[in-house]
Phi, psi and omega in degrees: 000126182288171186301318182296313181296323178296319178299312179298319181300314181296319181294324186279347179272104180255143175282173187299321180297320180293319178298315179296323178297317178296318179298318180295321179294320178298315178300320180296316180296324180291330180275348183301319180300325178289326176295328176306326185301339180296331177230017178299128177080002181291155176091160180280159177279115182266000185299133171080356182278171175233182182073256180266034182291165171302130186232152181225137176231161184215143173211151179232130179244137177282121178238029177290130181293141181266339181239173177291127181226156173293142183254136187269154166121336184251009175084003181226041187299328181285357179236353185247107185245148179294146187252012180094351178277123178250099177290323179210142176290154177257142181226157167245122177257135180241124175248122177256132176236134181225129181268180186291346177264000179094358177293130185231140172233150176238129182237113184256120171257124185242144175278067179222163179302312182201190182235089182294140193304307189304311181296309189280337169295320177297317179295318179299320179295318179296316179295318180301315182290319186276338182247358179058048177238134181305141180309315184288353178266007183243117184247136172236135180212146185265155177276342180078027169299144177258020181228039179233167184299144176271091189291345180279343185273066186285357175290345177266126181305325181294330178288318178301318179293319179296317180298327176294320177299314180298316181300307183297318183288326178287321177298318178293322178297322177300314180295320180293320180294321178294319179294337183271359183306135178212146178307140186214147168260156180247139175227156182226155176204160176224159172207166182228088177301136181253139175073021181239001169207145185218147172296126185267038168235151187231143174264122179273168182293346176265007178090353181287140177248132183219167177289170195284343183235353186298324184243041181300333183281349177289159179297131179302326183297339181281349175275110188257355180167187179248156177302326175198166177287137180298146174294109184250025177279121171258125180251140180231132173241127180242132173255112179272111190260148176282145177113131183297333183264007184252110176286154174293152179247128183242126174259135182235127178248113181217161185224116174185142173298171178309154183258004170111028174300326180290344175286335177284314178206107185298339184251014177266157176267136180200146171274001179061209187297335184297315180295320178296313179299312182300315183295319182291320179296317180298321181288314185288322184258359181051053183225182177243136189238140171231133186257136179241109180285128185265222184279074186262001186306324180245021186239129175250163179272359177212174184233155175253016177265131180301132179099347177257167181299118177285169177299121185255175174301135186298329179291322177296317178299313180297321179295317181293318177297320178299320180300319177297316181295319180296318177296322181292341181299338178285352185249010180301136176235151183295144176224160182269143168253176182186201180298134179282129178239137177233132175228154179212156180212123175283148184208145175254101189277351183219187183271010184256002176081007179285130181262129173244166179233130175262131181243157173213140175237139179215144171203131179058236182273359190245142172216153176219128173268134177246106186254139184273035185220166160277101185271148175283151188298328181295328176296315180296318180297317181298317179294316181299317184285338179259357180295145176275359178267149182291332184222116183232117172274154169229108182255120178268180176058038188248128174050043183289148180253328188231041172090193188264111182227153180272149169240093183287166175286160186298326180289000000 
């Protein structure tokens, strides 16, 4: 068994306590939508008002590394260092939302694999202290690029320096987003991109289901399909802001692993398809974009089954996804905003006693779950379909405490 297959084998063997922990966590996530019902629709409708209206602000911080750093995502971060090639710059986008009662939340989307606890807990604390916003009202979540710095490897001096850059720039972005607050109405839209994400497990002709790379040496013809069709729902939330100098802010929820910037240059820095998509949407719609990575744990941007879309150039993937979002912009419909509600629940997901926290933010017709895992798409779909909110995002890789872990579906 080669090194990669052994690694997958070891990761997939869970003891009974860990399996029971995962099952309990899955049950909890499925019930979360029902917990939403406790405050669904609470608060006054702030849409269209002025003065103390519901307000939205936006800021973008450059978090591209200036020095050579270890790159996260391929399992060899301590040996894979950036070579100075920047295929795409990395950014942290901050969206600030404030309701008519002064309740404020900050939602940071970062072009990183994930958001490791020590660094981002420190950033959340600094923002909380300097901006007078509750710690639990500040969310950080990763885009899951596999061509960004490994922020957890602080034994390398370049990572410590990079983490300081991220800290300073994110704290400033929080202040800038708050300063940018402007009254806003909310609109929503959906679209379903085809052929741009696939379940990365395969059903063989003997009925066996396996992960996407464990049996690469097997005949491709023996892969006869996927366990199910990938969740291909792209959700868009737009905040139409007052003021001639205030661009609209668009949040996008989509789910798929990286599209292969590291295949072009394994040691280059890139935001992968997310950065390409974001840039094209911002240019075409004259807006500001923040990306929310969804249930991508079992989802790839390409397929290894003959006749399906193969893994394509990441720029092509980003351009095609942007085209779907741009076309969907003609279908935006008004939605209600309201009092901002934040809830959180600590949970022990495995048999090792590590505590993670699941967060949720809701206002008016909108809610978003922030999960500290690479979640499988079926978990996100179940929560979305049982949510009492008209529009529910599920953002993974958020506020993680103990690294990058999968949350598989119960089956």
